Steps between C-alpha positions, in 0.01 A plus 500: 500500500787752484394856575591718199375816336322287240312288752400810692347644182318177421356505854374852442367429154731763352710305257356701213687805629839348436661655194847505358761686701567850372149551362366848552209554740298707257392483139722689259380856458234465768668755722713797401672492841771257594535322837733624772785253467779440748776667299299819455379501859850478641633767262254767617646817651448591865498856633629601840351753740553856369705754697363853465710815459352731768531824301430389142246277319758224465547151638760225472409135461667173409392245243621141498447212262613143437615358166391132498708411196823644639406412861612845610337785691528870421396827663521872432414835657243735343380857550125567495339838438193473723317776312538368144557132574814502286766249607869522418738208546801635686736203523575223255362161598716355776549124506482295817417654836213746478538874532342594832439789738448782248539838673537871440842638594394851395255652252706401199679188621366150553655224704458126506658187644649238271701201617520641850640844409346847459506662155402851394337590170462843338167412329655480153312227308667165430817575697674310775510636851829570674611333822446730798534287813620143543530363851709194580172306514196511276233752597124466460166670577661841447355850506653850494415827673635804310427732794785343700686326219448168676472156346310240702534131424505152649810281501599163645755528780644290780454543877723807521255682269775646283508495123876546496567168675276278288778393263721401793218296654438325170866408467494358851193292413669366187808395696304280740599133506144375542152592378303422816216730601393474864158619621357531848202710393208366299524802267764307306359555154237718342322487162793381288816571698679368805583757765854641490673787684422719197195724546353786300538840668396855409774746405531869420787668318555845354535478122566797275311487171818620330695212653857554618690822454606380157144422400537124517401224739463595865703279730316315780604520863270741685189284525292522820317189617166632626434173687834487678362626831224243535533274803785250452406140428726227635426242232656630173262283296195686634603864473282787381400459136315780323172430317403846368556869567386855419684835506366853541513731198771709666711191571528564873293214645443138408258233617594136457329166556688208660405161641574488871788252546459246776454133588134503388552633146365182336166528678469876550374769262650784702624741231580851625529853363780736608548873442852640473700803395686458173839613627516200732543718807194393695367178643225352278158550661267200517149602391329161527592381848133468596436234234643153438348478152661592169561862394544594134484771233634814676425829319598857592288807438647755257630722779637206699305580816290182491568138419220252428528123490290186494481285812373150565400463864447126545827325597581196289250580224661602171166580331350714773327821390744789455403806703618850409719675759632857483785634713557874545877539491487838675270417791567128526128424493381184320144437392306257283230576244232322293459215747150433368647389166458125443753492215876477545714756309854396405663825382439874535641846431407850620330770299700818444311688774507205745120498529461164325662161483481326163489125567514182293256232614365170371124518451294224337765391254624851423796692640360848547620846594305642792523850648493509881426829675763530772272698730186287476606165352236539227584307184443569130583257220707643214514191278263215426558185290855378451813516710722796587842370604676823596429869556710817525396859557486704177470868581233622740198306379608198295656160546725306266422130508569164344170339402404164351200275442440151362521618137769769538859473613623758750533857373539843656187708559427840651217508756305808605552480877237764580217347300201330658470278194754266343710707259808342339711603200728249331856617431686193373424196282814291534360181343255645247689376194546150637141451615292686242404177318503264800196354676465613861170396652326725750404384849127421537416540868247287686381450858357188659400361839803338662595379847292632792240606241710808421550650156831409338658678203660351192546557130578315181681572176367339182737300282664618184281482187195445719192342344192480723379184328810304603599342831827604664713364783527704818821596686446605862790719618528495881687789659757474778529676830243392594428855623573647160265536203470470127491846346383666181851546369737374233732266685850428373520199730376144456130568553405733215147386401550602137784254459256221580223659294730512198574130556128426461370506858217685665708645782337552841634683806314507832576710809398248763457560874833626631566725202591864548280786380160392633523625856723377781238258633499322164881481506510377860240229437758258360663446840453133584322449166770435238323202349155620604361831380739542203421150376126567531539827310700345218258213453199733513673738260564225247138389536387857437711526185375167368138599552538855368733451203387212282814513286705343783549122474448349851705196399814704429588692814852563631617690808838650571660725757816602683584522871158481670364430152739204487374384839146524366596295194613225740181539703289474184686181416391354832140626493365482144546330165327767292828633358675331209840628614662718764811717530655562844776763498698515828196378692461350846433125522556424869385759752715351776837458328434824314474681834835375624683582175363846419691823563204698640330311780273793586302451180395140549460540878249778446313347209463154653467630854777329694808279477509134392704385801221601739252217546204739504607658169601190304143431374493851349801412285358164398150628420593648163823308443521360143750236610245351740283423197785375277313179418228708332731675249401400149551791258801538265712783640794711391718616789734799467757603760805724543809381686530815711140515620526527878135591546401151384791260467556275201369196691150646483502424127720190506262325741173524301691435177636177653151414625342523157785333313509212751126449458521502121326834457657730239714770660790717391750708695653818356795609713687832470835500676533882487151606611327559833128523581453690175631472145737798471698422185332575168642192327359283777165672466492408130564137593246518786221603265607236250479222759182622667299576186620177345391301807149640531449477124612138500220408739232706329592425138568863415778547251735798513467805283815552298781623720325477836693192610840588359778388740 
């Protein structure tokens, strides 16, 4: 018998659920709210991290949005009064590339980067900025220090490190008679790009707020490359490439993070932090020479006498716990604090008096702000449920943050930094008009006994127009990483639980063993256990939901995930037939070929515990290898992959797709020729949701709410 959606439903005894296409999922008038459809979801506005004016209760922030009908993106710059909460749109909506890097040039002048150039704005509402500085190459990640009149930015340059010669180098490249690229180092490609002689460096240049003598654009030509004096690298394809940086308030010192170039870059996590003067006169000072792990998130104290950063200490482990280090710029002494903390912060800033570090950390599904006493390491939580995505110092005792939860898109909030209890004040409501009559289900948390008998955390969101007397299908969303975590936040990516809830699914998310935010031992436990502990947790979690929530139909379960979640979808296909359908987005199918083709060998070498070409290690790769169990695949699966995904190459989706199609099992491949490991283009995201929601609904007999599946 041919395997079709209809026969699958007959097998499950669910034929009665089939209704005409386009029928609504709820009785007319039964619910005053409407579902969150794809067009609305993709049109929602997104706020950027606010930039505070040090001497006034003002902040700059960007807002961006996508117009699904026009297939165009827009952004604008706004001014926020942090006392009253009043927002004023400063620029008209700009089409195309987003406005970025908002900054204060002086008390009454804002700056921002648009299409690679710096503009100034006099804070007059609904007016265009004027061009202030335009280098011969596009600039990014910019900030300004009024004390010295210095603009700091990153720019892509060739091996000579000069902005002025980039055009000449480009012309030389265009005049080549061949297109060959020759590599002797394994660091030949990363994420979504092949290595070229072009690398991102950190620059400083003096820029007058008034512009040139005539008041117009300031001409480029005096830029200082703050990385120019790093040790020379013979291979031009490997050179120093900046990852992040910080600058003191007075603009005299900078700290920057770079991956250490060398022959082992593909299997090393050695990322260093350097301290340098901003006039380019001194040799950059290496602060992390004692560690071969990854450094990140440098932050200077207000007076510039101390720089803090986060340091992983285990070589080759990208999800090691981040320890807090502090370097005294005056004495040269470096120390570490809060080493008893089992959580791993990922960002921090100093308090005004340098007595406290305010850190962001994942904790049991939330992204919280935690105060850390610099002297003692003692910690105090400032926020509770939900996710804070950014923080900035607001005066002496407050923070300005971007906060979100499952039912609220990101908005700007003020936080009382000196309080011992969570105290937040909302300042913006950028999507209030669009979402005021839209269903957004809250996360209902639960805990259950998972692998090793340990408690595992998850939550569910009930479907649109929920009726406790009915039975609903379940969608299990499996996060990637795997050392990441689902969070209580409103995601604009492909795994927003309310998009599935509005399509009629009970949506479940589980932070299985290996997830971040439950102590480093819990995160580390996934090593050598990819198909072990996480699989046990997911199966036990589904069992818990089925036994605790009687409105879930055990015959209509689907599972879907990306990256590690895509690997797990393949592993589920090999291990169980309890799911009616699966979705594997950029997931791993073959642990062996996947190792040889990935860009970051350190990741798989650590997580599996070896290399596949060593006889003693090969069984570790085969133990949880979905390809080894290819004969057991039986579940209809949708595969999604981007052409420029170098983390997991296209073959990792082509292979299981071919397997299922060859065996007569329903399978579909959705291929994006302009995407990488993620879906970055809004139009593609609209199509992604259309394909994915259509696929899982097809195999569970759920029909779309009006508009949800619009292509």
